[in-house]
C-alpha positions in Angstrom: 183.3 124.5 114.2 182.5 127.9 115.6 180.0 130.1 113.8 178.9 133.7 114.2 175.1 134.2 114.3 172.7 137.1 114.5 169.2 135.6 114.6 167.1 138.8 114.7 167.2 141.0 111.6 164.1 142.8 110.3 163.2 143.7 106.7 162.4 147.3 106.0 160.8 146.8 102.6 160.2 144.0 100.1 158.6 144.1 96.6 158.5 147.9 97.0 156.3 147.7 100.0 157.0 148.5 103.7 157.4 145.5 106.0 158.8 146.6 109.3 157.4 150.1 109.6 160.2 151.4 111.9 163.0 149.9 109.9 165.0 151.5 107.1 163.7 150.9 103.6 167.4 150.2 102.6 167.2 147.1 104.8 165.9 144.7 102.0 166.4 141.0 102.0 169.1 141.2 99.3 170.9 144.0 101.1 170.8 142.3 104.4 172.3 139.1 103.1 175.1 140.9 101.3 175.9 143.1 104.3 175.9 140.2 106.7 178.5 138.4 104.6 180.6 141.2 103.0 180.7 143.7 105.9 179.9 141.9 109.1 181.4 138.4 108.4 178.5 136.5 109.8 178.0 132.7 109.2 174.2 132.6 110.2 171.5 135.2 109.7 167.9 135.1 111.0 165.3 136.9 109.0 162.5 137.5 111.4 160.1 138.9 108.8 160.5 135.9 106.4 156.8 134.9 106.5 155.5 138.4 105.7 153.8 138.2 102.3 156.3 140.3 100.2 159.4 138.9 101.9 158.3 135.3 101.3 157.8 136.2 97.6 161.4 137.6 97.5 162.8 134.5 99.2 161.1 132.3 96.7 162.5 134.4 93.8 166.1 134.1 95.3 165.5 130.3 95.6 164.5 130.1 91.9 167.5 132.2 90.9 169.8 129.8 92.7 171.0 132.3 95.3 169.3 130.3 98.1 169.5 126.5 98.4 168.1 124.1 101.0 170.5 122.6 103.5 170.4 119.1 104.8 169.1 119.5 108.4 167.1 122.7 107.6 167.8 126.3 106.7 168.8 127.9 103.4 172.4 128.6 102.2 173.0 131.9 100.5 175.6 131.6 97.8 177.6 129.0 99.8 178.5 131.7 102.4 175.6 132.3 104.8 173.0 130.1 106.5 169.6 131.8 106.5 167.1 131.0 109.2 163.5 131.9 108.3 161.4 133.4 111.0 158.5 135.5 112.1 158.1 138.0 114.9 154.6 137.7 116.4 153.0 140.0 119.0 150.6 138.6 121.6 148.6 140.5 124.2 149.7 139.0 127.5 147.9 141.0 130.1 146.4 144.4 130.8 150.0 145.5 131.5 151.3 144.8 128.0 152.0 142.7 124.9 155.1 140.7 124.0 157.1 139.7 120.9 158.0 136.1 120.2 160.4 134.8 117.5 159.2 131.8 115.5 161.9 130.1 113.5 161.1 127.6 110.7 163.4 125.1 109.1 162.3 125.5 105.4 160.4 127.6 103.0 157.6 125.0 103.0 157.4 125.2 106.8 157.4 129.0 106.7 154.6 129.1 104.1 152.6 126.6 106.2 153.1 128.7 109.3 152.0 131.8 107.4 148.8 130.0 106.4 148.0 129.5 110.1 149.0 133.1 110.9 146.4 134.3 108.4 143.8 132.8 110.6 144.9 134.9 113.7 146.4 138.0 112.2 144.7 140.7 110.2 147.7 141.6 108.0 150.5 139.1 107.3 152.2 141.6 104.9 153.6 143.6 107.9 156.0 142.6 110.6 155.3 142.1 114.3 151.6 142.1 114.0 149.2 141.2 116.8 148.0 137.6 116.7 144.7 136.6 118.3 146.2 133.7 120.2 148.2 132.9 123.3 151.8 132.0 123.9 151.1 128.3 124.5 149.2 127.9 121.2 151.9 129.8 119.4 154.6 127.6 120.7 152.6 124.5 119.8 152.1 125.8 116.2 155.8 126.5 115.9 156.9 123.1 117.3 154.3 121.2 115.1 156.3 122.5 112.2 159.7 121.5 113.7 160.4 125.1 114.5 162.1 127.0 117.4 160.3 129.4 119.7 162.3 132.4 121.2 161.2 135.1 123.6 162.3 138.3 121.9 164.0 141.2 123.7 162.7 139.9 127.0 163.3 142.8 129.3 162.6 145.9 127.1 159.8 148.2 128.2 158.1 147.9 124.8 156.9 144.4 123.9 159.3 142.6 126.2 157.6 139.7 128.0 159.3 140.4 131.3 159.8 144.1 130.6 156.2 145.1 130.5 153.8 142.1 130.4 154.5 139.8 133.3 157.0 139.4 136.2 157.1 135.6 135.8 157.2 133.6 132.5 155.6 130.6 134.2 152.5 132.6 134.9 152.1 132.9 131.1 153.5 129.6 129.6 155.6 126.6 130.5 159.3 127.2 130.5 159.9 124.0 128.5 157.8 125.5 125.6 160.6 128.0 125.1 163.8 127.1 123.1 165.7 130.3 124.0 165.4 133.7 125.5 166.8 136.8 123.8 168.2 139.3 126.3 167.8 142.3 124.1 169.4 145.8 124.3 170.3 147.0 127.7 170.4 143.6 129.4 173.2 141.1 129.9 173.5 137.6 131.5 174.4 139.1 134.9 171.2 141.1 135.0 169.0 138.3 133.7 170.4 135.6 136.0 169.1 137.4 139.0 165.7 135.8 138.1 165.4 132.1 139.2 163.5 131.1 136.0 166.4 132.0 133.8 168.4 129.0 135.1 166.4 126.8 132.7 166.7 129.0 129.6 169.5 129.5 127.0 170.3 133.1 126.3 170.8 134.7 122.9 172.2 138.2 122.1 170.8 139.4 118.8 170.8 142.8 117.1 167.1 143.3 116.4 168.4 145.2 113.4 166.3 147.9 111.9 169.1 149.1 109.6 172.0 147.6 107.7 174.7 149.0 110.1 173.0 147.6 113.1 173.2 144.0 111.9 175.4 142.0 114.3 175.4 144.9 116.8 174.9 142.0 119.2 175.6 138.4 118.1 176.3 134.8 119.3 179.1 132.3 118.8 177.9 128.7 118.5 179.8 125.4 118.4 178.2 123.1 115.8 179.3 120.3 113.4 177.9 122.1 110.4 175.6 125.1 109.6 172.1 123.8 109.6 168.8 124.4 111.4 169.0 121.1 113.2 172.5 121.9 114.5 171.3 125.3 115.8 168.5 123.6 117.7 171.0 121.2 119.3 173.2 124.1 120.3 170.3 125.9 121.9 169.6 122.9 124.1 173.3 122.0 124.7 173.0 118.5 123.1 175.7 116.2 121.6 178.5 118.7 122.2 176.7 121.5 120.4 176.4 124.7 122.5 176.4 128.4 122.7 180.0 129.4 123.1 179.5 133.1 123.9 176.9 135.8 123.8 178.4 139.2 122.7 176.4 142.3 123.3 176.6 146.0 124.0 177.6 147.3 127.4 174.1 147.5 129.0 174.4 151.3 129.7 174.9 151.9 126.0 171.5 150.3 125.3 168.6 152.7 124.7 166.5 151.3 127.5 169.0 150.9 130.3 167.8 153.3 132.9 164.3 154.9 133.5 164.4 158.2 131.8 162.0 161.1 131.2 160.6 161.2 127.7 160.8 165.0 127.7 164.1 166.1 129.3 166.0 162.8 129.3 166.8 162.9 133.0 167.3 159.6 134.8 164.3 159.1 137.2 164.6 156.6 140.0 160.8 156.4 140.6 157.6 158.3 140.1 157.3 161.4 137.8 160.2 163.5 136.6 160.8 166.7 138.5 160.5 168.6 135.2 156.8 168.0 135.4 156.3 166.9 131.8 153.1 165.0 131.2 154.9 162.8 128.6 155.9 160.4 131.4 158.9 158.2 132.2 160.0 155.1 130.3 161.0 152.3 132.7 164.6 151.1 132.1 165.7 147.5 132.0 168.0 147.9 135.0 165.1 149.4 137.1 162.7 146.7 135.9 165.1 143.9 136.9 165.6 145.5 140.2 161.9 145.3 140.8 161.3 141.7 139.8 164.7 140.0 140.7 164.8 137.0 143.0 168.5 137.4 143.8 170.7 140.3 144.8 173.5 138.9 142.7 173.4 136.7 139.5 173.3 133.0 140.0 174.6 131.4 136.7 174.0 127.8 135.9 177.2 125.9 135.3 176.5 125.6 131.6 175.8 129.2 130.9 177.8 130.7 128.1 180.0 133.7 129.0 178.6 137.1 128.1 181.3 139.3 126.4 180.8 143.0 126.1 181.5 144.6 122.7 181.2 148.1 121.3 180.5 148.2 117.6 183.0 150.3 115.8 180.6 153.1 114.8 180.0 153.8 118.5 183.7 154.6 119.0 184.4 158.4 118.7 186.6 159.1 115.6 185.6 155.9 113.7 183.9 157.2 110.5 183.1 155.5 107.3 186.6 155.7 105.8 188.3 154.4 109.0 185.7 151.6 109.3 186.5 150.5 105.7 190.2 150.5 106.6 189.5 148.3 109.6 187.5 145.8 107.6 190.1 145.6 104.9 192.8 145.0 107.5 191.0 142.6 109.8 188.1 141.1 108.0 184.4 141.2 109.0 183.5 143.3 112.0 182.3 140.3 114.1 185.7 138.7 113.9 187.4 142.0 114.8 185.2 142.2 117.9 185.6 138.5 118.9 189.3 138.4 118.2 190.5 141.9 118.9 193.8 143.0 117.3 196.5 144.5 119.4 196.9 148.2 119.8 200.1 147.9 117.8 198.3 146.2 114.9 195.5 148.8 115.1 198.1 151.7 115.0 199.5 150.3 111.7 196.0 150.9 110.2 194.5 154.0 111.9 197.4 155.7 113.7 198.4 155.6 117.3 195.9 158.1 118.8 192.8 156.4 117.3 194.3 152.9 117.9 194.5 153.7 121.6 190.9 154.7 121.7 189.7 151.6 119.8 191.8 149.4 121.9 190.3 150.9 125.1 186.9 150.4 123.7 187.6 146.7 122.9 189.1 146.2 126.4 186.1 147.8 128.1 187.9 150.9 129.5 185.0 153.2 128.9 183.1 155.9 130.5 179.5 155.9 129.4 176.5 158.2 129.8 173.7 155.6 130.2 170.9 155.3 127.7 167.2 155.3 128.3 163.8 156.3 126.9 164.8 155.3 123.4 168.1 157.1 123.4 171.4 155.2 123.2 174.1 155.8 125.8 177.2 157.7 124.7 180.8 157.0 125.1 182.3 160.0 126.9 185.9 158.8 126.8 187.8 155.8 125.7 
């Protein structure tokens, strides 16, 4: 069976307390689970703040209420509709150049609670997301794997907290590649960009949303081939075992991502190198494209034969003219948004729902016929025409 999965969703607030400081307080556990099923049509959702104190409390309450149930092979099933993967996002200082975020996935509530007890020995505040841990990546991987978990490099190429984006030019200088179960490409990167690095040939890619709000859930997602929805099947798919595999990574066109090109913080101009001509002291944020240019081993991507194809998508709210009412019409007509993006309807089918003019624009967006002003310095790129 093919399943749609977004493994990187934050929690803005739990038990009335903030969890991920930069995330919307409307992004609660209950709201995320409902939105993932009802609006996005996902089959698997990863909650990367699950081991934070108030989030773990809410998950236990959902378990006791019968809304979450354990699955044979690991994971929790939400109302027979959604497999929930429990995780943590942990920050580790890598070098004088920067720190990096890692995703730690656990197979059960018991394993999550046990991992949290260890985190309390290396973190000052386990109530908040993405906190610095006084440890190193090798020890972190060992602690995760001791609990039958999965370790993922989060948003690997981003300029803020990306392992290859700001902390090191080679993963092997920091940790063994076989300690990593998967690498998340992150906003502004795709498989063609990543596979210009020789190390990537050993790693499975994921494309996740890193959602900080309800609408951004499944902004990027994955399609997996598994026998059933469980933690063990996901692990098999990440390692390409027994016929389980990643079928496709679906993500934004890299220029739409908010860290694609190096841009001036002040005026927003694309800056090839050095300081911006505007002279602002605020500096330039290095873009993912520019970073990969600097550290790449190959001029063109070299994909391993087993690499899943990377498909470009543009979430409907990025398409000019698609507002809340139109979005609701599209969902009513075609189901959850991930299915609409993975199995795009024809322009004729779209026209029956939203009219010919907007249907042509949506079809062009789904087909990749776009002109984009590239993003950078924390600003998303814009669709200029479609």
